[in-house]
Gaussian input, Z-matrix of N, CA and C with variables (Angstrom, degrees):
# hf/3-21g

backbone

0 1
 N
 C     1     B1
 C     2     B2     1     A1
 N     3     B3     2     A2     1     D1
 C     4     B4     3     A3     2     D2
 C     5     B5     4     A4     3     D3
 N     6     B6     5     A5     4     D4
 C     7     B7     6     A6     5     D5
 C     8     B8     7     A7     6     D6
 N     9     B9     8     A8     7     D7
 C    10    B10     9     A9     8     D8
 C    11    B11    10    A10     9     D9
 N    12    B12    11    A11    10    D10
 C    13    B13    12    A12    11    D11
 C    14    B14    13    A13    12    D12
 N    15    B15    14    A14    13    D13
 C    16    B16    15    A15    14    D14
 C    17    B17    16    A16    15    D15
 N    18    B18    17    A17    16    D16
 C    19    B19    18    A18    17    D17
 C    20    B20    19    A19    18    D18
 N    21    B21    20    A20    19    D19
 C    22    B22    21    A21    20    D20
 C    23    B23    22    A22    21    D21
 N    24    B24    23    A23    22    D22
 C    25    B25    24    A24    23    D23
 C    26    B26    25    A25    24    D24
 N    27    B27    26    A26    25    D25
 C    28    B28    27    A27    26    D26
 C    29    B29    28    A28    27    D27
 N    30    B30    29    A29    28    D28
 C    31    B31    30    A30    29    D29
 C    32    B32    31    A31    30    D30
 N    33    B33    32    A32    31    D31
 C    34    B34    33    A33    32    D32
 C    35    B35    34    A34    33    D33
 N    36    B36    35    A35    34    D34
 C    37    B37    36    A36    35    D35
 C    38    B38    37    A37    36    D36
 N    39    B39    38    A38    37    D37
 C    40    B40    39    A39    38    D38
 C    41    B41    40    A40    39    D39
 N    42    B42    41    A41    40    D40
 C    43    B43    42    A42    41    D41
 C    44    B44    43    A43    42    D42
 N    45    B45    44    A44    43    D43
 C    46    B46    45    A45    44    D44
 C    47    B47    46    A46    45    D45
 N    48    B48    47    A47    46    D46
 C    49    B49    48    A48    47    D47
 C    50    B50    49    A49    48    D48
 N    51    B51    50    A50    49    D49
 C    52    B52    51    A51    50    D50
 C    53    B53    52    A52    51    D51
 N    54    B54    53    A53    52    D52
 C    55    B55    54    A54    53    D53
 C    56    B56    55    A55    54    D54
 N    57    B57    56    A56    55    D55
 C    58    B58    57    A57    56    D56
 C    59    B59    58    A58    57    D57
 N    60    B60    59    A59    58    D58
 C    61    B61    60    A60    59    D59
 C    62    B62    61    A61    60    D60
 N    63    B63    62    A62    61    D61
 C    64    B64    63    A63    62    D62
 C    65    B65    64    A64    63    D63
 N    66    B66    65    A65    64    D64
 C    67    B67    66    A66    65    D65
 C    68    B68    67    A67    66    D66
 N    69    B69    68    A68    67    D67
 C    70    B70    69    A69    68    D68
 C    71    B71    70    A70    69    D69
 N    72    B72    71    A71    70    D70
 C    73    B73    72    A72    71    D71
 C    74    B74    73    A73    72    D72
 N    75    B75    74    A74    73    D73
 C    76    B76    75    A75    74    D74
 C    77    B77    76    A76    75    D75
 N    78    B78    77    A77    76    D76
 C    79    B79    78    A78    77    D77
 C    80    B80    79    A79    78    D78
 N    81    B81    80    A80    79    D79
 C    82    B82    81    A81    80    D80
 C    83    B83    82    A82    81    D81
 N    84    B84    83    A83    82    D82
 C    85    B85    84    A84    83    D83
 C    86    B86    85    A85    84    D84
 N    87    B87    86    A86    85    D85
 C    88    B88    87    A87    86    D86
 C    89    B89    88    A88    87    D87
 N    90    B90    89    A89    88    D88
 C    91    B91    90    A90    89    D89
 C    92    B92    91    A91    90    D90
 N    93    B93    92    A92    91    D91
 C    94    B94    93    A93    92    D92
 C    95    B95    94    A94    93    D93
 N    96    B96    95    A95    94    D94
 C    97    B97    96    A96    95    D95
 C    98    B98    97    A97    96    D96
 N    99    B99    98    A98    97    D97
 C   100   B100    99    A99    98    D98
 C   101   B101   100   A100    99    D99
 N   102   B102   101   A101   100   D100
 C   103   B103   102   A102   101   D101
 C   104   B104   103   A103   102   D102
 N   105   B105   104   A104   103   D103
 C   106   B106   105   A105   104   D104
 C   107   B107   106   A106   105   D105
 N   108   B108   107   A107   106   D106
 C   109   B109   108   A108   107   D107
 C   110   B110   109   A109   108   D108
 N   111   B111   110   A110   109   D109
 C   112   B112   111   A111   110   D110
 C   113   B113   112   A112   111   D111
 N   114   B114   113   A113   112   D112
 C   115   B115   114   A114   113   D113
 C   116   B116   115   A115   114   D114
 N   117   B117   116   A116   115   D115
 C   118   B118   117   A117   116   D116
 C   119   B119   118   A118   117   D117
 N   120   B120   119   A119   118   D118
 C   121   B121   120   A120   119   D119
 C   122   B122   121   A121   120   D120
 N   123   B123   122   A122   121   D121
 C   124   B124   123   A123   122   D122
 C   125   B125   124   A124   123   D123
 N   126   B126   125   A125   124   D124
 C   127   B127   126   A126   125   D125
 C   128   B128   127   A127   126   D126
 N   129   B129   128   A128   127   D127
 C   130   B130   129   A129   128   D128
 C   131   B131   130   A130   129   D129
 N   132   B132   131   A131   130   D130
 C   133   B133   132   A132   131   D131
 C   134   B134   133   A133   132   D132
 N   135   B135   134   A134   133   D133
 C   136   B136   135   A135   134   D134
 C   137   B137   136   A136   135   D135
 N   138   B138   137   A137   136   D136
 C   139   B139   138   A138   137   D137
 C   140   B140   139   A139   138   D138
 N   141   B141   140   A140   139   D139
 C   142   B142   141   A141   140   D140
 C   143   B143   142   A142   141   D141
 N   144   B144   143   A143   142   D142
 C   145   B145   144   A144   143   D143
 C   146   B146   145   A145   144   D144
 N   147   B147   146   A146   145   D145
 C   148   B148   147   A147   146   D146
 C   149   B149   148   A148   147   D147
 N   150   B150   149   A149   148   D148
 C   151   B151   150   A150   149   D149
 C   152   B152   151   A151   150   D150
 N   153   B153   152   A152   151   D151
 C   154   B154   153   A153   152   D152
 C   155   B155   154   A154   153   D153
 N   156   B156   155   A155   154   D154
 C   157   B157   156   A156   155   D155
 C   158   B158   157   A157   156   D156
 N   159   B159   158   A158   157   D157
 C   160   B160   159   A159   158   D158
 C   161   B161   160   A160   159   D159
 N   162   B162   161   A161   160   D160
 C   163   B163   162   A162   161   D161
 C   164   B164   163   A163   162   D162
 N   165   B165   164   A164   163   D163
 C   166   B166   165   A165   164   D164
 C   167   B167   166   A166   165   D165
 N   168   B168   167   A167   166   D166
 C   169   B169   168   A168   167   D167
 C   170   B170   169   A169   168   D168
 N   171   B171   170   A170   169   D169
 C   172   B172   171   A171   170   D170
 C   173   B173   172   A172   171   D171
 N   174   B174   173   A173   172   D172
 C   175   B175   174   A174   173   D173
 C   176   B176   175   A175   174   D174
 N   177   B177   176   A176   175   D175
 C   178   B178   177   A177   176   D176
 C   179   B179   178   A178   177   D177
 N   180   B180   179   A179   178   D178
 C   181   B181   180   A180   179   D179
 C   182   B182   181   A181   180   D180
 N   183   B183   182   A182   181   D181
 C   184   B184   183   A183   182   D182
 C   185   B185   184   A184   183   D183

   B1=1.4474
   B2=1.5336
   B3=1.3323
   B4=1.4593
   B5=1.5328
   B6=1.3364
   B7=1.4661
   B8=1.5205
   B9=1.3217
   B10=1.4545
   B11=1.5276
   B12=1.3137
   B13=1.4634
   B14=1.5291
   B15=1.3316
   B16=1.4607
   B17=1.5175
   B18=1.3286
   B19=1.4582
   B20=1.5227
   B21=1.3150
   B22=1.4652
   B23=1.5299
   B24=1.3201
   B25=1.4623
   B26=1.5282
   B27=1.3078
   B28=1.4575
   B29=1.5125
   B30=1.3129
   B31=1.4630
   B32=1.5260
   B33=1.3210
   B34=1.4701
   B35=1.5203
   B36=1.3053
   B37=1.4702
   B38=1.5251
   B39=1.3199
   B40=1.4611
   B41=1.5191
   B42=1.3252
   B43=1.4629
   B44=1.5215
   B45=1.3222
   B46=1.4650
   B47=1.5311
   B48=1.3202
   B49=1.4628
   B50=1.5295
   B51=1.3173
   B52=1.4667
   B53=1.5237
   B54=1.3076
   B55=1.4733
   B56=1.5235
   B57=1.3170
   B58=1.4646
   B59=1.5236
   B60=1.3134
   B61=1.4636
   B62=1.5270
   B63=1.3077
   B64=1.4622
   B65=1.5229
   B66=1.3191
   B67=1.4596
   B68=1.5260
   B69=1.3182
   B70=1.4570
   B71=1.5360
   B72=1.3280
   B73=1.4737
   B74=1.5332
   B75=1.3254
   B76=1.4701
   B77=1.5289
   B78=1.3218
   B79=1.4622
   B80=1.5250
   B81=1.3287
   B82=1.4612
   B83=1.5265
   B84=1.3199
   B85=1.4699
   B86=1.5237
   B87=1.3292
   B88=1.4619
   B89=1.5207
   B90=1.3240
   B91=1.4635
   B92=1.5277
   B93=1.3123
   B94=1.4671
   B95=1.5319
   B96=1.3280
   B97=1.4597
   B98=1.5304
   B99=1.3187
   B100=1.4646
   B101=1.5237
   B102=1.3196
   B103=1.4628
   B104=1.5272
   B105=1.3268
   B106=1.4690
   B107=1.5217
   B108=1.3260
   B109=1.4668
   B110=1.5229
   B111=1.3287
   B112=1.4620
   B113=1.5204
   B114=1.3335
   B115=1.4648
   B116=1.5230
   B117=1.3369
   B118=1.4681
   B119=1.5261
   B120=1.3203
   B121=1.4630
   B122=1.5263
   B123=1.3185
   B124=1.4634
   B125=1.5128
   B126=1.3175
   B127=1.4670
   B128=1.5248
   B129=1.3319
   B130=1.4678
   B131=1.5305
   B132=1.3176
   B133=1.4683
   B134=1.5218
   B135=1.3285
   B136=1.4650
   B137=1.5268
   B138=1.3275
   B139=1.4621
   B140=1.5309
   B141=1.3088
   B142=1.4584
   B143=1.5197
   B144=1.3208
   B145=1.4597
   B146=1.5228
   B147=1.3354
   B148=1.4666
   B149=1.5293
   B150=1.3275
   B151=1.4682
   B152=1.5230
   B153=1.3189
   B154=1.4682
   B155=1.5202
   B156=1.3244
   B157=1.4550
   B158=1.5315
   B159=1.3394
   B160=1.4705
   B161=1.5264
   B162=1.3343
   B163=1.4697
   B164=1.5215
   B165=1.3025
   B166=1.4766
   B167=1.5130
   B168=1.3333
   B169=1.4670
   B170=1.5218
   B171=1.3381
   B172=1.4666
   B173=1.5184
   B174=1.3223
   B175=1.4709
   B176=1.5207
   B177=1.3221
   B178=1.4638
   B179=1.5185
   B180=1.3160
   B181=1.4656
   B182=1.5399
   B183=1.3115
   B184=1.4752
   B185=1.4902
   A1=110.53
   A2=115.40
   A3=119.74
   A4=110.92
   A5=115.93
   A6=119.63
   A7=110.95
   A8=116.73
   A9=121.03
   A10=110.59
   A11=116.88
   A12=121.54
   A13=110.52
   A14=117.66
   A15=121.28
   A16=111.26
   A17=116.29
   A18=120.97
   A19=110.75
   A20=116.56
   A21=121.58
   A22=110.24
   A23=117.27
   A24=121.23
   A25=110.35
   A26=117.12
   A27=121.54
   A28=112.58
   A29=116.45
   A30=120.41
   A31=110.07
   A32=116.45
   A33=120.26
   A34=111.18
   A35=116.71
   A36=120.38
   A37=110.17
   A38=116.92
   A39=120.29
   A40=112.54
   A41=116.56
   A42=120.52
   A43=110.34
   A44=116.72
   A45=120.23
   A46=111.06
   A47=116.73
   A48=120.13
   A49=111.03
   A50=116.58
   A51=120.13
   A52=110.50
   A53=117.08
   A54=119.97
   A55=110.67
   A56=116.31
   A57=120.54
   A58=110.37
   A59=116.97
   A60=120.82
   A61=111.75
   A62=116.77
   A63=120.11
   A64=111.89
   A65=117.54
   A66=121.44
   A67=114.20
   A68=117.64
   A69=120.27
   A70=110.49
   A71=117.70
   A72=119.78
   A73=113.02
   A74=116.87
   A75=118.88
   A76=110.71
   A77=116.78
   A78=120.43
   A79=110.06
   A80=117.06
   A81=120.75
   A82=110.43
   A83=116.70
   A84=120.60
   A85=110.68
   A86=116.43
   A87=120.68
   A88=110.86
   A89=116.70
   A90=120.56
   A91=110.74
   A92=117.10
   A93=120.58
   A94=110.68
   A95=116.78
   A96=121.29
   A97=110.93
   A98=116.21
   A99=120.39
   A100=109.97
   A101=116.48
   A102=120.86
   A103=110.81
   A104=116.69
   A105=120.73
   A106=110.87
   A107=116.32
   A108=119.77
   A109=111.98
   A110=116.76
   A111=120.07
   A112=110.92
   A113=116.95
   A114=120.68
   A115=111.09
   A116=117.19
   A117=120.77
   A118=110.29
   A119=116.81
   A120=120.48
   A121=110.32
   A122=116.65
   A123=120.57
   A124=111.80
   A125=116.38
   A126=120.17
   A127=110.77
   A128=117.02
   A129=120.60
   A130=110.90
   A131=117.18
   A132=120.68
   A133=109.77
   A134=117.08
   A135=120.58
   A136=110.85
   A137=117.21
   A138=120.66
   A139=110.56
   A140=116.83
   A141=120.44
   A142=111.73
   A143=116.25
   A144=120.41
   A145=110.51
   A146=115.99
   A147=119.49
   A148=111.38
   A149=117.40
   A150=120.68
   A151=110.53
   A152=116.09
   A153=119.50
   A154=110.73
   A155=116.67
   A156=120.86
   A157=110.57
   A158=116.58
   A159=120.62
   A160=110.79
   A161=117.49
   A162=120.87
   A163=110.89
   A164=116.14
   A165=119.96
   A166=110.04
   A167=117.73
   A168=120.80
   A169=110.86
   A170=117.07
   A171=119.16
   A172=111.47
   A173=117.54
   A174=120.67
   A175=110.45
   A176=117.02
   A177=120.78
   A178=111.22
   A179=117.73
   A180=121.84
   A181=111.16
   A182=116.43
   A183=119.44
   A184=112.49
   D1=-38.05
   D2=-179.28
   D3=-65.62
   D4=-37.98
   D5=178.78
   D6=-65.35
   D7=-38.05
   D8=177.87
   D9=-63.40
   D10=-40.58
   D11=177.65
   D12=-60.38
   D13=-45.63
   D14=179.85
   D15=-66.95
   D16=-36.16
   D17=178.01
   D18=-63.35
   D19=-48.34
   D20=179.58
   D21=-64.77
   D22=-39.11
   D23=177.84
   D24=-61.96
   D25=-43.36
   D26=179.11
   D27=-63.39
   D28=-42.30
   D29=177.64
   D30=-63.72
   D31=-42.92
   D32=-179.77
   D33=-61.77
   D34=-44.07
   D35=178.81
   D36=-63.73
   D37=-39.48
   D38=177.58
   D39=-62.68
   D40=-42.25
   D41=178.62
   D42=-63.96
   D43=-43.56
   D44=178.63
   D45=-62.70
   D46=-39.96
   D47=179.69
   D48=-64.72
   D49=-41.93
   D50=178.96
   D51=-63.69
   D52=-43.39
   D53=177.94
   D54=-60.91
   D55=-43.64
   D56=-179.97
   D57=-61.69
   D58=-41.98
   D59=179.18
   D60=-65.17
   D61=-36.63
   D62=-179.25
   D63=-70.83
   D64=-33.41
   D65=-172.84
   D66=-96.22
   D67=-19.49
   D68=-170.60
   D69=-118.78
   D70=112.66
   D71=179.57
   D72=-62.78
   D73=-33.61
   D74=178.94
   D75=-66.80
   D76=-36.91
   D77=177.02
   D78=-65.97
   D79=-36.52
   D80=177.16
   D81=-64.41
   D82=-42.50
   D83=177.93
   D84=-62.96
   D85=-42.34
   D86=179.34
   D87=-62.98
   D88=-44.88
   D89=179.23
   D90=-62.59
   D91=-41.00
   D92=178.83
   D93=-64.83
   D94=-39.87
   D95=179.12
   D96=-65.40
   D97=-44.33
   D98=179.11
   D99=-62.85
   D100=-42.07
   D101=179.22
   D102=-63.22
   D103=-44.14
   D104=179.67
   D105=-62.00
   D106=-44.93
   D107=-179.65
   D108=-65.10
   D109=-38.14
   D110=178.15
   D111=-64.69
   D112=-40.96
   D113=177.84
   D114=-64.65
   D115=-41.60
   D116=178.14
   D117=-63.19
   D118=-42.46
   D119=179.33
   D120=-63.25
   D121=-45.21
   D122=178.78
   D123=-61.06
   D124=-40.40
   D125=178.85
   D126=-65.90
   D127=-39.64
   D128=178.99
   D129=-65.74
   D130=-40.89
   D131=178.42
   D132=-64.78
   D133=-44.54
   D134=179.64
   D135=-62.47
   D136=-41.56
   D137=179.34
   D138=-64.01
   D139=-43.87
   D140=177.84
   D141=-62.35
   D142=-39.13
   D143=178.19
   D144=-63.01
   D145=-45.56
   D146=179.97
   D147=-63.97
   D148=-39.59
   D149=178.35
   D150=-63.11
   D151=-45.15
   D152=-179.29
   D153=-66.36
   D154=-38.86
   D155=177.89
   D156=-61.71
   D157=-40.21
   D158=178.04
   D159=-66.58
   D160=-38.78
   D161=177.51
   D162=-61.99
   D163=-45.15
   D164=-179.40
   D165=-64.93
   D166=-41.70
   D167=179.69
   D168=-63.43
   D169=-39.46
   D170=-179.93
   D171=-70.44
   D172=-32.27
   D173=177.93
   D174=-70.01
   D175=-36.58
   D176=179.62
   D177=-72.95
   D178=-26.23
   D179=-178.85
   D180=-74.28
   D181=-21.07
   D182=-178.08
   D183=-74.16

């Protein structure tokens, strides 16, 4: 029963967030900014991973 309560609460919060985004231009700007920053962070992590992977591969090749 407790899980159902949390599930319904999560859906309700999601619906409210979507409504807020549809009606409020500032909320849309904030969501776009958060999305952009998350993508930049993900790209930086992926780039760092690839660089480290290349370093390890070059060390093993020696």
